C-alpha positions in Angstrom: 0.0 0.0 0.0 1.3 3.4 -1.0 1.7 6.1 1.7 0.1 9.4 0.7 1.4 12.7 1.8 -0.7 15.5 3.2 0.1 19.0 1.9 0.3 21.8 4.5 0.0 25.1 2.8 1.7 28.2 4.2 1.2 31.9 3.3 3.7 34.5 4.4 3.3 38.3 4.8 5.9 40.5 3.0 7.9 40.6 6.3 8.1 36.8 6.4 5.6 36.3 9.2 3.1 33.4 8.8 -0.3 34.6 7.8 -2.0 31.2 7.2 -0.9 27.6 7.7 -2.8 24.4 7.4 -3.3 21.6 9.9 -2.5 23.9 12.8 -3.2 22.4 16.2 -5.5 24.5 18.4 -2.8 25.1 21.0 -0.3 26.7 18.7 -0.1 30.0 16.8 0.5 29.8 13.1 4.0 31.1 13.5 4.8 28.6 16.3 3.4 25.7 14.1 5.7 26.8 11.3 8.7 27.0 13.6 8.0 23.4 14.8 7.5 22.0 11.3 10.6 23.8 10.1 12.7 22.5 13.0 11.5 18.9 12.9 10.6 18.4 9.2 12.4 21.2 7.3 13.5 18.8 4.6 9.8 18.4 3.7 9.3 22.1 3.0 9.0 23.4 -0.6 9.1 27.2 -1.1 6.8 28.6 -3.7 6.5 31.9 -5.5 4.3 34.7 -4.2 5.0 34.3 -0.5 3.8 30.7 -0.2 5.2 27.3 0.6 4.2 23.8 1.5 5.2 20.9 3.7 4.6 17.3 2.3 4.2 15.0 5.3 2.4 11.8 6.1 -0.7 12.0 8.3 1.1 10.0 11.0 4.0 12.5 11.1 1.7 15.5 11.3 -0.2 14.0 14.2 3.0 13.1 16.0 4.4 16.7 15.5 1.2 18.2 16.6 1.1 16.2 19.8 4.8 17.1 20.4 4.1 20.8 20.0 1.0 21.2 22.2 1.6 20.8 25.9 -0.6 18.2 27.5 -1.8 16.9 24.1 0.0 13.5 24.3 
């Protein structure tokens, strides 16, 4: 069975701050979720034109990172 990746889309403001990011856990700001993803899964990030980018991760990896980033979620 083939593992499918989930795409997490990110939009940035002109100053580089995160404006929008997908799959964000309720306990984290968009910027903190981006920092966590960048630190733990930066190799899965693809920058795009127009202040956008995306992470390609499996659902299991996203869930594990979300649980790691939110205190008391595990």
